[in-house]
N, C-alpha and C positions, 0 to 999 in steps of 0.2 A: 503494500499499498504505498503510495507517494503523499505525503503530507505538508511537501514545501509547495508552494504558489508560482507559477511562472510569472515574472512579472513585465518584463521586457523582451522582445526576440529580436530588435537591433541593438547594436553594440552603443554605448554612452561614448560622448566625445571625449572622456579622458581615456577611453581603450582605442579608439582612432588615434588619439596623440600618441600612446605609448607604442603604438604598434605601426607606425608611419615608417619607421626606418626599418623595421622587420619585413614591411610589404615591399619596399623597394629592394632591399637583398633578396628577398627569396624572391622576386620577379626577374633580376638579373642572372640570378643564380640557375633558376629552372630555365628560361632561354636559352644560356649557354648548354647546359647538359642536355636541353632536347634538341640540338641541333648536331651533338655526336651521335652518330649511329648506336642503335642500341640503348641510349641514354632515356630515361622516360618520367613519369610522374612521382615513381616509385623512390628512385635514386634521388632526384632532385629534391623530394619531401624529405626523405630522413638526412640528407647532407645540410640543408635549410635549418631542421631543428637542431642539429648539431652544431652548427654555426651560432644560433642565437641562444643556444645555451651556452658555449664558449663566451659569448660577446655579453651575456647577462652579467649584471650587477649582483644579482638576486637566483643563481642558478637553482635554488630549492623550493622555486615557485613554478619550474617546469613539471609538470604531471598533475599540476591542481589548478590548470586553467588559464595560467597566465597569458594575456593577450598576445604578446609577441611570439609566444610557443605556439600560438594556435595560427596566426593571421601569416606569418613566414612560411611555414610549411604547406598552408593552404594553398598561397599565390605560387609556391613554387612548384606544387603539383598542376595547376593548371596551365601555367607557363608553357610547355614544353609541346601543348597541344598546337599551337601557332608555330613556332619554330621547329617542329618534327617533319614540314613538309621541305625543308633547305636541302637534307641530303637527298630527299626523295626527287627533287626535281633536277638538282645537279646534278648527282651521281647516280642515280637510280635506286638507292637502297632505301627500301622502307624501314621507319624507324619504329620504336615500341608503341606512338602514340597513332601513327599513319599507316599502320600496318592493314587493317580493313581494306578501308578507305586508299592506302596507298598501292595496296595490289590492282585494285582497278585503276587507278591514274596509270600506272606504271604499265600495264597492259595495254591502256587505249595509247598511253603515249608511244610505245614501242610499234603499235601497230601503224600508227599516224606517220611514223619516220619512214616506213617501207612503204608510203604510198597509199596504205588502207585508211579507210575512215569507217571506223567502227558504226556509229551511229547511222550514218548515211546509207552504208551498205548492207546493215542491219533490216534497215526498214525497204529496200527494195528487192530482197529475197522474197519469192514466193512463199505465200501462207505453207505449203506444203513442206517445204524444205526447216520452217521454224517449228511447227506444231506435227509431233510424230508419233 
């Protein structure tokens, strides 16, 4: 049985102020790790948590709901989503975050390089070859 009441769902201004630096560091760290092939949200999130705990003046607050211990790793978890497409589009290597969509984009790009246009070619096929 839960006896505590939930007061606010959005963070207070002091939480935003306390986690401002952690958010910025998590964003940069997550973006850089996301560019690396094989790097992803879990790796960047753990690295951001370790960085914030090491930089904190009060590391004993971590694990008990410290704002910078939540905001930094969460930002680092979401940042690789955008940067994961850089190795895909430049090297053809799908990263951790871009693997499902990356496989489709890689196949479409490789077909387009060979002169095939997958969407247009698929639409021009007779219906008997599509539905088997």
